[in-house]
C-alpha positions as CSV (number, residue, x, y, z in Angstrom):
1,X,104.2,64.1,95.6
2,X,104.7,67.8,95.2
3,X,102.1,70.2,96.7
4,X,101.0,73.8,96.1
5,X,99.3,76.1,98.5
6,X,97.2,79.0,97.1
7,X,96.4,81.9,99.4
8,X,94.3,84.9,98.3
9,X,94.4,88.2,100.1
10,X,91.0,89.9,100.2
11,X,91.6,93.5,101.3
12,X,90.7,97.1,100.3
13,X,92.4,99.9,102.3
14,X,90.5,102.8,103.8
15,X,92.1,105.7,101.9
16,X,93.2,108.9,103.6
17,X,91.7,112.3,102.6
18,X,93.8,115.2,101.5
19,X,93.7,116.9,104.8
20,X,94.7,120.5,105.6
21,X,95.4,121.8,109.1
22,X,92.9,124.6,108.7
23,X,90.3,121.9,108.8
24,X,91.4,120.9,112.3
25,X,90.7,122.1,115.8
26,X,87.2,120.7,115.6
27,X,85.6,117.4,116.5
28,X,87.6,114.2,115.7
29,X,85.8,111.5,113.6
30,X,86.7,108.9,110.9
31,X,85.3,111.0,108.0
32,X,87.5,113.9,108.9
33,X,90.6,112.0,107.9
34,X,89.4,109.1,105.7
35,X,87.8,109.5,102.3
36,X,84.7,107.3,102.8
37,X,83.2,108.3,99.5
38,X,86.3,107.0,97.7
39,X,86.3,103.9,99.9
40,X,82.7,103.2,98.9
41,X,83.5,103.7,95.2
42,X,86.5,101.3,95.4
43,X,84.4,98.7,97.3
44,X,81.5,98.9,94.9
45,X,83.8,98.5,91.9
46,X,85.4,95.4,93.5
47,X,82.1,94.0,94.8
48,X,80.5,94.0,91.4
49,X,82.7,91.0,90.4
50,X,83.3,89.2,93.7
51,X,80.2,87.0,93.1
52,X,81.7,85.9,89.7
53,X,85.1,85.3,91.3
54,X,83.6,83.3,94.2
55,X,81.6,81.2,91.7
56,X,84.8,80.4,89.8
57,X,86.5,79.5,93.1
58,X,83.6,77.3,94.1
59,X,83.9,75.4,90.7
60,X,87.6,75.1,91.3
61,X,86.9,73.6,94.7
62,X,84.5,71.1,93.2
63,X,87.3,70.1,90.9
64,X,89.6,69.4,93.9
65,X,90.9,72.9,94.6
66,X,91.9,74.0,98.1
67,X,92.4,77.7,99.1
68,X,93.4,79.7,102.1
69,X,91.7,83.1,102.3
70,X,93.3,86.1,104.1
71,X,90.4,88.5,104.6
72,X,91.2,91.7,106.5
73,X,89.1,93.1,109.2
74,X,89.0,96.4,107.3
75,X,87.5,94.7,104.3
76,X,84.9,92.8,106.5
77,X,83.8,96.2,107.9
78,X,83.3,97.5,104.4
79,X,81.0,94.5,103.6
80,X,78.3,96.4,105.6
81,X,77.7,98.0,102.2
82,X,77.0,94.6,100.6
83,X,76.5,91.9,103.2
84,X,75.9,89.3,100.5
85,X,79.6,89.2,99.9
86,X,80.2,87.6,103.2
87,X,77.5,85.1,102.5
88,X,79.3,84.3,99.2
89,X,82.5,83.5,101.1
90,X,80.6,81.4,103.6
91,X,79.1,79.3,100.7
92,X,82.6,78.2,99.7
93,X,82.5,75.9,102.7
94,X,85.2,75.1,105.2
95,X,86.4,71.6,104.1
96,X,88.6,72.9,101.2
97,X,88.8,76.5,102.3
98,X,90.5,77.9,105.4
99,X,90.6,81.5,106.7
100,X,94.0,82.9,107.8
101,X,94.4,85.5,110.5
102,X,96.3,88.7,110.2
103,X,96.4,92.1,112.0
104,X,92.8,93.3,111.9
105,X,93.6,96.8,110.5
106,X,96.1,95.5,107.9
107,X,98.7,97.3,110.0
108,X,102.5,97.0,110.4
109,X,102.1,97.2,114.2
110,X,104.5,94.3,114.5
111,X,107.3,96.9,114.0
112,X,106.2,98.9,117.1
113,X,108.7,98.6,120.1
114,X,106.0,96.7,122.0
115,X,104.0,93.8,120.5
116,X,101.0,94.6,122.7
117,X,99.2,96.5,119.9
118,X,100.1,93.8,117.3
119,X,98.8,91.0,119.5
120,X,95.5,92.9,120.3
121,X,94.9,93.4,116.5
122,X,95.6,89.7,115.8
123,X,93.2,88.7,118.6
124,X,90.5,91.0,117.1
125,X,91.0,89.3,113.7
126,X,90.7,85.8,115.2
127,X,87.5,86.9,117.0
128,X,85.9,88.3,113.8
129,X,86.8,85.2,111.8
130,X,85.3,83.0,114.5
131,X,82.1,85.1,114.6
132,X,81.6,85.6,110.9
133,X,82.9,82.3,109.4
134,X,82.5,80.0,112.5
135,X,86.1,78.7,112.2
136,X,89.3,79.0,114.2
137,X,92.2,80.3,112.0
138,X,95.3,78.1,112.2
139,X,97.4,80.0,109.7
140,X,98.8,83.5,110.2
141,X,99.7,86.0,107.4
142,X,101.3,89.2,108.5
143,X,100.5,92.5,106.6
144,X,102.6,92.8,103.5
145,X,103.9,89.3,104.2
146,X,106.2,91.0,106.7
147,X,108.7,88.7,108.6
148,X,110.3,89.7,111.8
149,X,111.7,87.1,114.1
150,X,110.5,88.8,117.2
151,X,106.8,88.0,116.5
152,X,107.3,84.3,116.2
153,X,107.1,83.5,119.9
154,X,103.9,85.5,120.2
155,X,102.3,83.6,117.2
156,X,103.4,80.3,118.7
157,X,101.9,81.2,122.0
158,X,98.6,82.1,120.3
159,X,98.5,78.6,118.8
160,X,99.1,79.1,115.1
161,X,100.2,76.1,113.2
162,X,101.5,77.9,110.0
163,X,103.0,81.2,109.1
164,X,103.1,82.6,105.5
165,X,105.7,85.2,104.6
166,X,107.6,86.6,101.7
167,X,110.2,84.5,99.9
168,X,112.5,87.5,99.3
169,X,116.1,87.2,98.1
170,X,117.6,88.3,101.4
171,X,115.8,85.4,103.1
172,X,116.4,82.8,100.3
173,X,119.9,83.8,99.3
174,X,118.9,83.6,95.6
175,X,117.1,80.2,95.8
176,X,113.4,79.7,95.3
177,X,111.3,78.8,98.4
178,X,110.2,75.2,97.8
179,X,109.9,73.7,101.3
180,X,108.2,74.0,104.7
181,X,110.8,75.9,106.8
182,X,111.6,75.1,110.5
183,X,110.6,78.0,112.8
184,X,108.8,78.5,116.1
185,X,105.7,78.4,113.8
186,X,106.4,76.3,110.7
187,X,106.8,78.7,107.8
188,X,105.8,78.8,104.2
189,X,107.4,81.5,101.9
190,X,105.7,83.0,98.9
191,X,107.2,82.0,95.5
192,X,107.4,85.5,94.1
193,X,107.7,84.7,90.4
194,X,104.9,82.2,90.2
195,X,102.6,84.4,92.3
196,X,103.3,87.4,90.1
197,X,102.6,85.3,87.0
198,X,99.0,85.1,88.2
199,X,98.8,88.4,90.0
200,X,100.5,90.8,87.6
201,X,101.4,89.2,84.3
202,X,98.4,87.0,83.4
203,X,96.7,89.7,81.2
204,X,100.0,91.1,79.7
205,X,100.0,90.2,76.0
206,X,103.6,91.3,75.8
207,X,104.7,88.7,78.4
208,X,106.5,85.7,76.9
209,X,104.2,83.4,79.0
210,X,101.0,84.8,77.5
211,X,98.5,83.3,77.3
212,X,98.8,81.4,80.6
213,X,96.6,78.3,80.8
214,X,96.3,76.0,83.7
215,X,98.0,73.1,82.1
216,X,101.1,75.2,81.3
217,X,101.2,76.6,84.8
218,X,100.9,73.1,86.3
219,X,103.7,71.8,84.2
220,X,106.0,74.6,85.4
221,X,105.3,73.7,89.0
222,X,105.7,69.9,88.3
223,X,109.2,70.5,86.8
224,X,110.5,72.4,89.8
225,X,112.6,70.8,92.5
226,X,111.3,70.9,96.1
227,X,108.2,69.8,98.0
228,X,105.7,72.6,98.4
229,X,105.2,75.9,96.5
230,X,103.3,78.7,98.1
231,X,101.3,81.2,96.0
232,X,100.0,84.4,97.6
233,X,97.9,86.5,95.4
234,X,95.7,89.6,95.9
235,X,92.1,88.8,95.1
236,X,91.5,92.3,93.6
237,X,94.3,91.6,91.1
238,X,92.3,88.6,89.9
239,X,89.3,91.0,89.6
240,X,91.5,93.4,87.5
241,X,92.3,90.5,85.2
242,X,88.6,89.7,84.8
243,X,88.1,93.1,83.3
244,X,90.7,92.4,80.5
245,X,90.8,88.6,80.2
246,X,88.0,86.3,81.3
247,X,90.4,83.5,80.8
248,X,91.3,83.9,84.4
249,X,87.9,82.1,85.3
250,X,88.7,79.1,83.1
251,X,92.2,79.0,84.6
252,X,90.8,78.8,88.1
253,X,88.3,76.1,87.1
254,X,90.9,73.9,85.5
255,X,93.9,74.5,87.9
256,X,93.2,71.6,90.3
257,X,92.6,69.1,87.4
258,X,95.8,70.1,85.7
259,X,97.8,70.0,88.8
260,X,96.6,66.5,89.6
261,X,97.4,65.5,86.0
262,X,101.0,66.6,86.6
263,X,101.3,64.9,90.0
264,X,100.8,68.0,92.1
265,X,98.2,68.2,94.9
266,X,96.6,71.3,96.3
267,X,96.8,71.7,100.1
268,X,95.6,74.2,102.7
269,X,98.6,76.0,104.3
270,X,98.1,74.3,107.6
271,X,97.9,70.9,105.9
272,X,101.2,71.5,104.1
273,X,103.2,72.2,107.2
274,X,101.9,68.8,108.6
275,X,102.7,66.9,105.4
276,X,106.4,67.7,104.9
277,X,109.5,67.5,106.9
278,X,110.8,71.0,108.0
279,X,113.9,72.4,106.4
280,X,116.4,74.5,108.2
281,X,116.9,78.1,106.9
282,X,119.4,80.0,109.0
283,X,118.4,83.4,107.6
284,X,115.1,83.2,109.4
285,X,117.0,83.8,112.6
286,X,118.5,87.2,111.6
287,X,116.7,88.7,108.5
288,X,113.7,90.9,108.3
289,X,111.6,91.1,105.1
290,X,108.4,92.2,103.5
291,X,106.6,92.1,100.2
292,X,108.9,93.9,97.7
293,X,111.3,94.8,100.5
294,X,111.4,96.6,103.8
295,X,112.6,99.8,102.1
296,X,109.1,100.3,100.7
297,X,107.6,100.5,104.1
298,X,110.4,102.2,106.1
299,X,112.8,103.4,103.5
300,X,112.8,107.2,104.0
301,X,112.8,109.8,106.7
302,X,109.1,110.6,106.4
303,X,108.1,106.9,106.9
304,X,110.3,106.7,110.0
305,X,108.9,109.9,111.3
306,X,105.3,108.7,110.8
307,X,106.1,105.5,112.6
308,X,107.7,107.4,115.5
309,X,104.7,109.6,115.8
310,X,102.3,106.6,115.7
311,X,104.2,105.0,118.6
312,X,104.0,108.3,120.6
313,X,100.2,108.5,119.9
314,X,99.8,104.9,121.1
315,X,101.5,105.7,124.4
316,X,99.4,108.8,124.8
317,X,96.2,106.8,124.3
318,X,97.3,104.2,126.8
319,X,97.4,107.0,129.5
320,X,93.9,108.3,128.6
321,X,91.0,107.4,130.9
322,X,88.3,105.2,129.4
323,X,85.8,107.2,127.5
324,X,83.9,107.3,124.2
325,X,86.5,109.8,122.9
326,X,89.3,107.4,123.6
327,X,87.5,104.6,121.8
328,X,87.0,106.9,118.7
329,X,90.6,108.1,118.8
330,X,91.9,104.5,119.1
331,X,90.0,103.4,116.1
332,X,91.4,106.3,114.0
333,X,94.9,105.5,115.4
334,X,94.6,101.9,114.2
335,X,93.3,102.8,110.7
336,X,96.4,105.1,110.5
337,X,98.6,102.0,110.8
338,X,97.5,100.6,107.4
339,X,100.5,99.5,105.3
340,X,99.2,101.4,102.3
341,X,99.8,104.7,104.1
342,X,103.5,103.9,104.5
343,X,103.7,102.7,100.9
344,X,102.2,105.9,99.5
345,X,104.9,107.9,101.2
346,X,107.5,105.9,99.2
347,X,105.9,106.8,95.9
348,X,108.1,106.4,92.8
349,X,107.0,109.9,92.0
350,X,109.0,111.7,94.7
351,X,106.9,114.8,94.7
352,X,103.7,112.8,95.3
353,X,105.4,110.8,98.1
354,X,106.5,114.1,99.7
355,X,103.0,115.6,99.5
356,X,101.5,112.4,100.9
357,X,104.0,112.6,103.8
358,X,103.2,116.2,104.6
359,X,99.5,115.3,104.5
360,X,99.7,112.2,106.6
361,X,101.9,113.8,109.3
362,X,99.5,116.7,109.5
363,X,96.8,114.2,110.4
364,X,98.9,112.7,113.1
365,X,99.6,116.2,114.5
366,X,95.8,116.9,114.7
367,X,95.3,113.5,116.4
368,X,97.9,114.4,119.0
369,X,96.2,117.8,119.5
370,X,92.8,116.1,120.0
371,X,94.3,113.7,122.6
372,X,95.9,116.6,124.6
373,X,92.6,118.5,124.5
374,X,90.6,115.4,125.6
375,X,93.1,114.8,128.5
376,X,92.9,118.5,129.6
377,X,89.1,118.5,129.4
378,X,88.9,115.2,131.4
379,X,91.3,116.7,134.0
380,X,89.2,119.9,134.3
381,X,86.0,117.9,134.7
382,X,87.5,115.7,137.4
383,X,88.8,118.7,139.2
384,X,85.4,120.4,139.0
385,X,83.7,117.2,140.3
386,X,86.2,117.1,143.1
387,X,85.4,120.6,144.2
388,X,81.7,120.0,144.1
389,X,82.1,116.8,146.2
390,X,84.3,118.7,148.7
391,X,81.7,121.5,148.9
392,X,78.9,119.1,149.7
């Protein structure tokens, strides 16, 4: 029997402010660099429909559906504005729902020269999932579905049973990902076309597949060769469809029933890797990939410069003495690793991408200044304390 795994990403980034250097040289805090008002607005807009979406998911689960949820640490932090959202996810239960782990800050820290920061963020995410949902994540999803062979040993050592990544052309060599792939952590690859049918095209009246109903979608999956199809979809994209086409709710309700009718079962990601024989895929040994391509994350000079400066800041922070200032700076440093910051610097509108890059690198410069000042202040205080002690 063929199987399908459906994973939803639940995440909203913390957006950067338009920051100008003349605002600097003062105290360092989150609100100085991040637009919390905009973050609250985006969250409120999304939160207004999450209850409806979760109710649809609950009904789908009653009809036999199984879903993996990838909820970022950044999103869980924002839930302080509406704690009932977390309760809504809890009510989905843990029999037919699993919670995947990912880097807590939705960062691309796996691309740093050292994996120490990456591993720490994954451990933070595991801990918050354990604390909030009372479950141990067995599946790992990297930010932007990023695949880099060097992280696999770390993930294996951390005990993950399944890894979900992007089924890009450079990995699949033109074929569709339809299997569990052999790796240090058994790997599922996103079926891009089918995922985008739900994530992007569902409400597009000009799309040849419109209107997309569950039975039609299930028949497409049933007709494909292979054993397991992995769908990875942004939850806020489903929310966007809800504004235009409430048919998305009926689609979710009926999907498990229609899949079963066509001989397809729904599995959690970690169940799928246990249910099918692993298939060899040699490109996993040598290729790197991400959602819509690595060039979107690190495709221009500004993005590489930003990454280089982030690495330098991380090294500077490691050398700082433990203090409240270091804790605040470290948190800002980690928010600055969000993938969306890199993606904005590669805007299709080149002028906007350039302006974003200038803005973002100005913020990094101010962070570096703050670290240097904090180190100098600490050194002066230690020197003064030493003199007082000697005088006594």
